[in-house]
C-alpha positions as CSV (number, residue, x, y, z in Angstrom):
1,M,0.0,0.0,0.0
2,D,2.8,2.4,0.8
3,S,4.5,1.9,-2.5
4,Q,1.2,2.4,-4.4
5,L,0.5,5.6,-2.5
6,A,4.0,6.9,-3.2
7,Q,3.7,6.1,-6.9
8,I,0.4,8.0,-7.1
9,L,1.9,11.1,-5.5
10,T,4.3,11.3,-8.5
11,L,1.4,11.7,-10.9
12,S,0.0,15.0,-12.2
13,Q,-2.8,16.6,-10.1
14,K,-5.6,15.7,-12.6
15,D,-4.5,12.0,-12.4
16,K,-4.1,11.7,-8.7
17,G,-7.8,11.8,-7.8
18,P,-8.9,8.9,-10.0
19,A,-5.8,6.9,-9.0
20,F,-6.6,7.2,-5.3
21,I,-10.3,6.4,-5.9
22,N,-9.4,3.2,-7.8
23,L,-7.6,1.9,-4.7
24,I,-10.7,1.9,-2.6
25,P,-12.6,-1.1,-4.1
26,G,-9.5,-3.3,-3.8
27,I,-8.9,-2.3,-0.2
28,L,-12.6,-3.1,0.8
29,A,-12.4,-6.5,-0.9
30,R,-9.7,-7.7,1.4
31,P,-10.8,-10.5,3.8
32,D,-8.7,-9.3,6.7
33,H,-10.6,-6.6,8.6
34,S,-7.6,-5.2,10.3
35,A,-5.9,-4.7,6.9
36,V,-8.9,-2.9,5.6
37,V,-8.9,-0.4,8.5
38,A,-5.1,0.1,8.3
39,D,-5.0,0.6,4.5
40,L,-7.9,3.0,4.5
41,H,-6.3,4.9,7.3
42,K,-3.1,5.3,5.2
43,L,-5.1,6.4,2.1
44,V,-7.1,9.0,4.0
45,D,-4.1,10.2,5.9
46,T,-2.2,10.7,2.6
47,V,-5.0,12.5,0.7
48,V,-5.8,14.8,3.7
49,N,-2.5,15.6,5.2
50,Q,-0.1,15.5,2.3
51,D,0.4,19.0,1.0
52,S,1.3,17.7,-2.5
53,V,-2.2,16.2,-2.9
54,G,-4.1,19.4,-2.7
55,L,-7.4,20.4,-1.3
56,V,-9.4,19.7,-4.5
57,V,-8.1,16.2,-4.9
58,G,-8.5,15.5,-1.1
59,R,-12.2,16.5,-1.2
60,Q,-12.8,14.5,-4.3
61,V,-11.3,11.3,-2.9
62,L,-12.8,11.7,0.6
63,S,-16.3,12.4,-0.9
64,E,-16.0,9.2,-3.0
65,L,-15.0,7.2,0.1
66,V,-17.9,8.7,2.1
67,K,-20.3,7.8,-0.7
68,I,-19.1,4.2,-0.9
69,L,-19.4,3.8,2.9
70,G,-23.0,5.2,2.7
71,E,-24.0,2.8,0.0
72,G,-23.3,-0.1,2.3
73,S,-20.3,-1.6,0.4
74,I,-19.0,-2.9,3.8
75,K,-21.5,-5.4,5.0
76,D,-19.9,-6.1,8.4
77,V,-21.5,-3.4,10.6
78,E,-18.6,-3.5,13.2
79,L,-16.0,-3.0,10.4
80,R,-17.9,-0.2,8.9
81,K,-18.2,1.5,12.3
82,R,-14.4,1.2,12.8
83,V,-13.7,2.6,9.4
84,V,-16.0,5.6,9.9
85,Q,-14.6,6.3,13.4
86,D,-11.0,6.0,12.1
87,T,-11.7,8.3,9.2
88,L,-13.2,10.9,11.4
89,T,-10.2,10.8,13.8
90,T,-7.8,11.2,10.8
91,V,-9.6,14.1,9.3
92,Q,-10.3,15.9,12.6
93,P,-7.1,18.2,12.4
94,R,-8.3,19.4,8.9
95,I,-12.0,19.5,9.8
96,V,-12.4,23.1,8.5
97,S,-11.4,22.0,5.0
98,Y,-13.5,18.8,4.9
99,E,-16.5,19.9,6.9
100,E,-19.2,18.6,4.5
101,Q,-17.6,15.1,4.3
102,V,-17.1,15.0,8.1
103,N,-20.8,15.9,8.7
104,T,-21.9,13.1,6.3
105,L,-19.7,10.6,8.2
106,R,-21.1,11.7,11.5
107,F,-24.6,11.1,10.2
108,Q,-23.5,7.6,9.1
109,L,-21.9,6.9,12.5
110,A,-25.0,8.1,14.4
111,D,-27.2,5.7,12.3
112,L,-24.9,2.8,13.2
113,L,-24.9,3.7,16.9
114,E,-28.7,4.2,16.9
115,E,-29.2,0.7,15.4
116,E,-27.1,-0.7,18.3
117,E,-29.2,1.3,20.8
118,E,-26.2,3.4,21.9
119,W,-28.5,6.4,22.3
120,S,-26.2,8.8,24.1
121,E,-23.2,8.0,21.9
122,A,-25.3,8.6,18.8
123,A,-26.5,11.9,20.3
124,R,-22.9,13.0,21.0
125,V,-21.8,12.2,17.5
126,L,-24.6,14.4,16.1
127,M,-23.7,17.2,18.6
128,G,-20.3,17.4,16.8
129,I,-21.9,18.3,13.5
130,S,-21.2,21.9,12.5
131,L,-24.5,23.5,11.6
132,D,-23.5,27.2,11.6
133,S,-20.3,27.2,9.6
134,G,-19.8,29.3,6.5
135,Q,-18.6,26.5,4.2
136,R,-22.1,25.2,3.4
137,L,-25.3,27.0,4.1
138,I,-27.6,24.7,6.2
139,G,-31.3,25.6,6.3
140,D,-33.4,25.9,9.4
141,A,-35.5,22.9,8.5
142,E,-32.4,20.7,8.4
143,K,-31.1,22.1,11.7
144,L,-34.4,21.4,13.2
145,R,-34.3,17.8,12.1
146,V,-30.9,17.4,13.7
147,Y,-31.9,19.0,17.0
148,V,-35.1,17.0,17.3
149,R,-33.1,13.8,16.6
150,I,-30.6,14.7,19.3
151,V,-33.4,15.4,21.8
152,R,-35.1,12.1,20.9
153,L,-31.8,10.1,21.4
154,L,-31.0,11.8,24.7
155,L,-34.5,11.1,26.1
156,E,-34.1,7.4,25.2
157,D,-31.3,7.4,27.8
158,E,-33.3,9.6,30.1
159,D,-30.9,12.5,29.9
160,S,-33.6,15.1,30.2
161,V,-31.3,17.9,31.3
162,Q,-29.1,18.0,28.2
163,A,-32.2,17.1,26.0
164,E,-33.9,20.3,27.2
165,T,-31.0,22.4,26.0
166,Y,-31.4,21.1,22.4
167,Y,-35.1,21.2,22.7
168,N,-34.9,24.9,23.3
169,R,-32.8,25.3,20.2
170,A,-35.4,23.3,18.2
171,A,-38.2,25.4,19.6
172,L,-36.7,28.5,18.0
173,L,-36.8,26.8,14.5
174,V,-40.0,24.8,14.7
175,H,-41.8,27.4,12.5
176,S,-39.6,26.3,9.6
177,A,-40.8,22.7,9.7
178,S,-42.5,21.8,6.5
179,D,-42.7,18.0,6.7
180,R,-45.3,16.4,8.9
181,E,-42.8,13.9,10.3
182,T,-40.5,16.5,11.8
183,Q,-43.5,18.4,13.3
184,L,-44.8,15.2,15.0
185,Q,-41.4,14.3,16.3
186,F,-41.0,17.8,17.8
187,K,-44.4,17.5,19.5
188,L,-43.6,14.1,20.9
189,C,-40.3,15.6,22.2
190,Q,-42.3,18.4,23.7
191,A,-44.5,16.0,25.6
192,R,-41.6,13.9,26.8
193,I,-39.7,17.0,28.0
194,S,-42.7,18.1,30.0
195,D,-43.0,14.5,31.4
196,Y,-39.4,14.4,32.5
197,G,-39.6,17.9,33.9
198,R,-42.6,16.8,36.0
199,K,-44.9,19.2,34.2
200,F,-47.4,16.3,34.2
201,L,-50.5,18.3,33.4
202,E,-48.9,19.8,30.3
203,A,-47.5,16.4,29.3
204,A,-50.8,14.7,29.6
205,S,-52.5,17.3,27.3
206,R,-49.7,16.9,24.7
207,Y,-49.7,13.1,24.8
208,H,-53.5,13.0,24.5
209,E,-53.4,15.4,21.5
210,L,-50.8,13.2,19.8
211,S,-52.9,10.1,20.4
212,Y,-55.5,11.4,17.9
213,V,-53.0,11.9,15.0
214,G,-53.9,9.5,12.2
215,E,-50.4,9.4,10.7
216,I,-49.0,7.8,13.8
217,D,-49.0,4.0,14.1
218,E,-52.0,2.6,16.1
219,G,-49.7,0.9,18.6
220,E,-47.8,4.2,19.2
221,R,-51.0,6.1,19.6
222,R,-52.2,3.7,22.3
223,H,-48.8,4.1,24.0
224,M,-49.3,7.9,24.0
225,L,-52.8,7.6,25.4
226,L,-51.5,5.4,28.2
227,A,-48.7,8.0,28.8
228,A,-51.4,10.7,28.9
229,V,-53.4,8.9,31.6
230,T,-50.2,8.2,33.7
231,C,-49.2,11.9,33.6
232,A,-52.8,13.0,34.4
233,V,-52.8,10.8,37.5
234,L,-49.4,12.2,38.6
235,A,-50.4,15.8,38.0
236,P,-51.2,18.1,41.0
237,A,-54.8,17.7,42.2
238,G,-57.1,20.6,41.3
239,P,-59.6,22.0,38.8
240,N,-57.1,21.9,35.9
241,R,-56.3,18.3,36.4
242,S,-60.0,17.5,36.7
243,R,-60.6,18.9,33.2
244,V,-57.8,16.8,31.7
245,L,-59.1,13.7,33.6
246,A,-62.5,14.5,32.2
247,S,-61.2,14.6,28.6
248,L,-59.5,11.2,29.1
249,Y,-62.4,9.6,30.9
250,R,-64.8,10.4,28.1
251,D,-62.3,9.0,25.5
252,E,-63.7,5.6,24.7
253,R,-60.3,4.2,24.0
254,T,-59.1,4.5,27.6
255,V,-61.5,1.7,28.6
256,E,-59.1,-0.8,27.1
257,L,-56.1,0.5,29.1
258,P,-54.8,-1.2,32.2
259,T,-54.8,2.1,34.0
260,Y,-58.5,2.8,33.4
261,N,-59.5,1.7,36.9
262,I,-57.3,4.4,38.5
263,L,-58.4,6.9,35.9
264,S,-62.0,6.4,36.6
265,K,-61.5,6.6,40.4
266,M,-59.5,9.8,40.0
267,F,-62.1,11.4,37.9
268,L,-65.0,10.3,40.1
269,D,-63.1,11.5,43.2
270,H,-63.1,8.1,44.8
271,I,-60.5,7.5,47.5
272,L,-57.7,5.2,46.2
273,R,-56.6,2.1,48.2
274,P,-53.0,1.0,48.7
275,A,-53.4,-2.2,46.5
276,E,-54.6,-0.1,43.6
277,V,-51.7,2.3,44.0
278,K,-49.2,-0.5,44.1
279,E,-50.6,-1.9,40.8
280,F,-50.3,1.5,39.1
281,E,-46.8,2.1,40.5
282,R,-45.5,-0.9,38.6
283,T,-46.3,0.8,35.3
284,L,-44.2,4.0,36.1
285,K,-40.8,4.9,34.7
286,P,-37.9,5.8,37.0
287,H,-38.3,9.6,36.6
288,Q,-41.9,9.3,37.6
289,L,-40.9,7.6,40.9
290,A,-38.4,10.4,41.7
291,K,-37.9,11.2,45.4
292,I,-39.3,14.5,46.7
293,A,-37.2,16.7,49.1
294,I,-39.2,18.2,52.0
295,S,-38.3,21.8,52.8
296,S,-37.0,22.6,56.3
297,N,-40.0,24.8,57.1
298,D,-42.4,22.1,56.0
299,R,-40.5,19.5,58.0
300,L,-40.7,21.6,61.2
301,A,-44.4,22.3,60.7
302,S,-45.1,18.7,60.0
303,A,-43.3,17.5,63.1
304,G,-45.3,19.7,65.4
305,Q,-47.0,18.1,68.4
306,Y,-50.8,17.3,68.2
307,D,-52.4,17.7,71.6
308,D,-55.6,15.9,70.8
309,S,-54.0,12.7,69.5
310,M,-55.8,10.7,72.3
311,N,-59.1,11.4,70.5
312,E,-57.8,10.1,67.2
313,R,-56.3,6.8,66.0
314,T,-52.5,6.5,66.5
315,P,-51.0,9.2,64.2
316,S,-48.5,8.3,61.4
317,T,-44.9,9.3,61.7
318,R,-44.5,10.4,58.0
319,T,-43.9,14.1,57.6
320,G,-44.7,14.3,53.9
321,P,-44.9,12.4,50.6
322,S,-41.8,10.6,49.5
323,T,-42.3,10.4,45.7
324,V,-44.2,12.2,42.9
325,L,-46.8,9.4,42.9
326,D,-47.1,9.6,46.7
327,R,-47.8,13.3,46.5
328,A,-50.3,13.1,43.6
329,L,-52.3,10.4,45.4
330,M,-52.3,12.1,48.8
331,E,-53.5,15.3,47.2
332,H,-56.2,13.4,45.3
333,N,-57.4,11.7,48.5
334,L,-57.5,15.1,50.2
335,L,-59.5,16.5,47.4
336,A,-61.8,13.5,47.5
337,S,-62.3,13.8,51.2
338,S,-63.5,17.4,50.7
339,K,-66.4,16.0,48.7
340,I,-67.4,13.7,51.6
341,Y,-66.9,15.9,54.7
342,N,-67.8,19.4,55.6
343,N,-64.8,19.5,57.9
344,I,-62.1,17.2,59.3
345,T,-59.5,17.4,62.1
346,F,-55.8,17.5,61.4
347,G,-55.5,14.1,63.1
348,G,-58.3,12.6,61.1
349,L,-56.9,13.9,57.8
350,G,-53.4,12.6,58.8
351,A,-54.9,9.2,59.5
352,L,-56.6,9.2,56.1
353,L,-53.4,10.3,54.2
354,D,-50.9,8.3,56.4
355,L,-49.2,11.6,57.5
356,T,-48.6,13.3,60.8
357,P,-51.4,15.8,61.7
358,G,-48.9,18.7,61.0
359,A,-48.0,17.3,57.6
360,A,-51.7,16.9,56.7
361,E,-52.3,20.5,57.7
362,T,-49.3,21.6,55.6
363,M,-50.5,19.8,52.5
364,A,-54.0,21.2,52.9
365,R,-52.6,24.7,53.4
366,K,-50.6,24.6,50.3
367,M,-53.5,23.4,48.2
368,I,-55.7,26.1,49.5
369,E,-53.0,28.8,48.9
370,Q,-52.6,27.6,45.3
371,G,-56.4,27.6,44.6
372,R,-56.5,23.8,44.2
373,L,-58.7,23.2,47.3
374,R,-61.6,25.4,48.4
375,G,-61.6,25.7,52.2
376,S,-60.1,27.3,55.3
377,I,-58.1,26.2,58.3
378,D,-59.1,26.8,61.9
379,Q,-55.8,26.3,63.8
380,V,-57.5,26.9,67.2
381,D,-59.8,24.0,66.9
382,K,-57.4,22.1,64.6
383,L,-60.0,21.8,61.9
384,I,-60.0,22.1,58.1
385,W,-63.3,23.4,56.7
386,F,-64.2,22.6,53.1
387,E,-66.2,25.2,51.1
388,G,-68.6,24.8,48.2
389,N,-71.2,22.2,47.6
390,R,-70.6,19.0,45.7
391,E,-72.5,20.0,42.5
392,E,-70.3,23.1,42.1
393,D,-67.1,21.1,42.4
394,D,-68.4,18.4,40.0
395,A,-69.1,21.1,37.4
396,Q,-65.6,22.5,37.9
397,G,-64.1,19.1,37.1
398,K,-66.5,18.3,34.2
399,A,-66.4,21.6,32.4
400,G,-65.4,20.9,28.8
401,G,-65.1,17.2,29.5
402,L,-68.5,15.6,29.8
403,G,-70.8,18.2,28.3
404,D,-72.7,19.1,31.5
405,V,-72.3,22.8,31.0
406,E,-76.1,23.5,30.6
407,E,-76.7,22.2,34.1
408,A,-73.8,23.9,35.8
409,E,-72.5,26.8,33.7
410,D,-70.9,28.8,36.5
411,T,-67.9,26.5,37.2
412,G,-65.6,29.1,38.8
413,A,-62.9,28.0,36.4
414,P,-61.2,30.5,33.9
415,F,-63.3,30.6,30.8
416,T,-60.2,31.0,28.6
417,K,-58.8,27.6,29.7
418,R,-62.2,25.9,29.1
419,W,-62.3,27.6,25.7
420,D,-58.7,26.5,24.8
421,T,-59.5,22.9,25.8
422,Q,-62.6,22.8,23.6
423,I,-60.8,24.3,20.7
424,R,-58.0,21.7,21.0
425,L,-60.4,18.8,21.3
426,T,-62.5,20.0,18.4
427,A,-59.5,20.6,16.1
428,A,-58.1,17.1,17.0
429,N,-61.5,15.5,16.2
430,V,-61.8,17.4,12.9
431,E,-58.3,16.4,11.9
432,S,-59.0,12.7,12.7
433,I,-62.2,12.8,10.7
434,V,-60.6,14.4,7.6
435,Q,-57.7,11.8,7.9
436,H,-60.3,9.0,8.0
437,L,-62.2,10.4,5.0
438,T,-59.0,10.9,3.0
439,E,-57.9,7.3,3.6
440,K,-61.4,6.1,2.4
441,G,-61.0,8.2,-0.8
442,L,-64.1,10.3,0.1
443,V,-62.1,13.6,0.2
444,Q,-59.7,14.8,-2.5
445,L,-57.2,17.5,-1.6
446,T,-56.5,19.8,-4.5
447,A,-53.5,22.2,-4.7
448,A,-54.3,25.9,-4.9
449,A,-54.0,27.5,-8.3
450,T,-51.0,29.7,-8.8
């Protein structure tokens, strides 16, 4: 190989390119994989780093090698990966001169790593692609596709922190998306980022919206519907979650889901039992079981003594929820108890939620402050008073979900949020109907005349 390369270097500039390219098929045909890697390394090193070769010839030869690798001339995946990695390492010192070829090689390497489910490695390879250089103008649509792919790969390895960085970059370019696939991938990343960021209410709405999209595979849509139910259950209790639960509860597809039982109990404000919680907990992902840190102020308030404990059952020693699921279910049971009782003692609520009386008071106080629970606290008598009748609260939960607006129009909820929810559901249903009619050939889309 050394003698062949030395001989080619003596040729004229116009003959060097074809001569180097003619060596490639012979190198790839060798049975010894180590020899293939070594000889291709020598070839690339010569055309890239030898000043006598010239930039024009170097780009010509490297472009041809990249093209051959992309066509799958090397059947052995591991060998192809070694060749691509070695070529990238060799060209790295001259990356400014061979940026286009390096970017193509990085896409190839990312494809290989993704096939092997090396999600983070594939994402890191794509991060190395130069998208803002002056050598080749890259459009916003192409940048968006790269950013969305990086986000998707990072989320596969549950690296939500770094994924959010690239998601924010993609969000600035999403207006340039012209193909439907990229738009849907971005929306899915949006939902998953909200999910990992514990913005469960927002994630549930986005997942539910995607579950109506006809272009998505039926199995994937079912998975998104399941994710929507899970996020709705984990969302903070209150009127906003009640509306999302209502939308999911009235969706006839949720009846077939394994989480339908907990969804129905959540929507109907039934108190959940430990066995039901354990069954649901097995379906959660690690980030949905994240531990919750209790603030020092809440810890002190929760650990306060309760003088009337002799009149209640033995109080719990827990000073707060330990996980996201724990908090969601405690808040739900607190909200459900407000539909049953006019008032309840701190100790009684603590026994219901398996918390100390002080911790139960703290949770109720926070929900009242945030407008998620209607009531007041009497610290003298150690009582929590619940306000509003059951019909009013039911209307608040059902607005925009079950169509009971005529019977209970004044829900106390912001009209704009109800309006937005109705628009979203109507648009999703119209899109689903049009998609169905198009597939049946009943609607023909015609291009506008120019």
